[in-house]
N, C-alpha and C positions, 0 to 999 in steps of 0.2 A: 259132050258139052264142049263148047268152043273155048279154046285156051285163053283168048283175049278177055272174054267175059269172066272167066274164072279168076284171072289175075286182077281184074278190076274189082271183083267182089272181095277178094282177099285183101287188097290194099286200101279199099275204101274205109274200113274201120280205123285203120292207122291214120288216114288223111283227116277224117273227122276229129280224131283225138288230138292231132297236132294243131289243128285250127282252134279247138277249144282251149288248149293250153296257152296258145299265143294270145287268145282273147283275155284269158284270166290274167296273164302277165301284163298285158297292155293296160287293163283296167286297174290293176294293183299299182303299177308304176305311175299312172296318171293321178291316182288318188294321193299317193305319197308326195308327188311333186306339188300338187295343189295345196296339201296341208303345209308343206314346207314354205311355200310362197306366202300363204296366209300368215304364218308365224313371223316371217320376215317383215311383212307389211305392218303387223301389229307392233313389233319391236321398233320399227322405224317411227311409227306414229307416236309410241310412248316416249321415245327419245326426243322427238320434236316437242312434245307437250312438256316434258321436264325442262328442256332448254328454255322454252317460252315462259314457264312458271318462274324459273330462276332469274331470267332477264326482267320479268315484271316485278319481282320482289326487290331486286337491286334498284330499279327505277323508282319504286315507291319510297325506298329508304332515302335515296338522293333527294327526292322532292320534299320529304318530311324534314330533312336536315336543312335544306335551303329555306323552307318556310319558317323553321324555328329561328334561323339566323336573322332573317328579315324582321320577324316579329320582335326579336330581342333588341335589334338596332332601333326600330321605330317605336318600341314600347317605352313605358315610363321607367327610368333607371331605378335600381334598388336604392334604399336609403343609405346603405354603406357606400355605394358608388358615388352618390351625390355628396357625401360628407368627406370623402377622401381628397378630392381636389381642393375643397375649402380648407381642410386641415393642412394640406401641403402648402397652399398659398400663405396661410398664416405662419407656418414654421419658416418659410423662406423669407417673409417680411421681417419676422423676429430676428432671424440670423443676420439679415442685412442691416437692421438697425443696431444690433449689438456690435457688428463689425465696424460700422461707422462711428459709433460712440467710442469704441476702443481706439480707433485710429485718431479721432479727435483728441482723446485724452493723452495719447503719446505725443501728438504735436504740441499740446499745451505744456507737457513736461519738458520737452526739448527746449521750448522757448523759455521756460522758467530757468532751466539749467544754464542756458546761454546768457541770461541776464545776471545770474548770481555768480557765475564762475568766469574768471578772466583766463584765457588761454585755451589750449586744446582740450582740456577736461570738460569744457562746456560744449564741444562739438557734438552733433547728433550721433555720429558713429561711436564716439567714445562713451557717451551716455548709454547708448544701446548695449554695447558689448560689456562695458564696465559694470552696469547694474546687473546684467545677467550673470556675470562671473561671481559677483558678490552673493547673489541668491543661490547659485549652484554650490558655492562653498558652504553656505548655511545649511543646505540639504545634504552635505557630505558627498555630492556627486563631483568628485575631484577630477576625474578623467575628462568629463565634459567641460568643467571649469578651466582646465589647463588649455583645452582647444580654444576656448573663448579668449583666454589671456594671450595666446599666440597671435590671434587676429588683432587683439587690442594693441599689442606691441607693434604689429606690422602697420597699423594706422598711425603710429607715432603718438599714441595717447600716453599720458603720464602714469607710470607704474605706482608712484607713491600715493596717488589719489585712490587707487584700489585698496591699499593697505589702510589708509585713514578711514575710508567709508566702511570697510568691514569691521574695523575696531569700533566705530560708532554704532554699527548694527548690533554688536554684542552687548552694548549697554541697554538696548531696547528689547532684549530677549523676553522679559516677562510680559511685554505688551504684544508679542506676536502670537496670533491665534489663527489656526487654520480654519476655524469655523467662521471667522469674520472675513467677508470678501475683501480682497486687495489689502489685507493687513500687512503682509510682507512687502508687497510692492510699494505701498505708501511710505513705509518706514525706510525702505531702501532709497527711495527718491529723496526723502528728507535728509538722510545721511550723506547722499551723494552731493546734494547742494551745500550742506553745511556739515562737514565731518566733525565739527566740535560741538554738535548739538547734544543736549542732555535731556534725559527723560523728565517729564513734568511730574512732580510728586505733590499730592494733595496735602495740605497742612492739616494736622490733627485737630487744631482748634476750630477748623471750618466745619467739622462734622457735627451735625445737629442730633440731640438725643431723640430716640424714638418716642412717639406718642404712646400713651398707655392703651392697652388693648381694650379694656372695658370702656363703655360709653359714659360711665358716671364721672362727673367732674371731680377733680381732687378736692379733698376736704380742706376747708380754709384753715389756715394756721391762726392760732390765737394771737391777738395783738399784744405786744409787749407792754407790761404795766409800767407806768411812769415811776421813775425812782424818786423816793422821798427827798424833800428839800433839806439841805443841811441846816442844823440848828445853829443859831448865832453863838459865837464864842464870847463868854463873859469878859467884861473889861477887867484888867488887873486893878487891885486896890491902890489908892494913892497914899 
């Protein structure tokens, strides 16, 4: 037998075996690579879809919020929102009127003190600081009263008028009532204008007796019987 043909027959099974192995490896590698690529494509598509869904949700929330704000601005205001501006305007007007009335009252009091008092005691700055010092001494706020007295002296106001006004106020202590508006202020003004003022006391004779509680009229008193006439005295004998 020819040696070349012998070697070809012996090596042929090995050649076919190697080709078969290479084919199997090639098919196996290509399948793995294809599966890997499909997984990557699916993952990328899922990531894109998730990102798109998140973006869409955020956009929807923004649109809903913007529509809610526009509807709230263009819609009918709530009852409380409509009442608040009116209440605030009413309170502001009330405070303004109260402040104007208070300032007008102070101006009138300054004018009254200037007409009644001759000298610096009737000046507005002396009236302002002096009355405050008297009221602070009445409230036992002596530290603040001393600061007002210091300013009172710096303006050249008479110190003796402070003493006389406070002495006058002590005579009106029973008439000072914190529950009565401007009770202390009015009495301080009266004592500042006239330190010799005296409290007015009601006469006891002016008090009227109280009417009876029952509706029945009082029983009439019996009329007094007339006294008998005196008998004539007999004449003496002659």
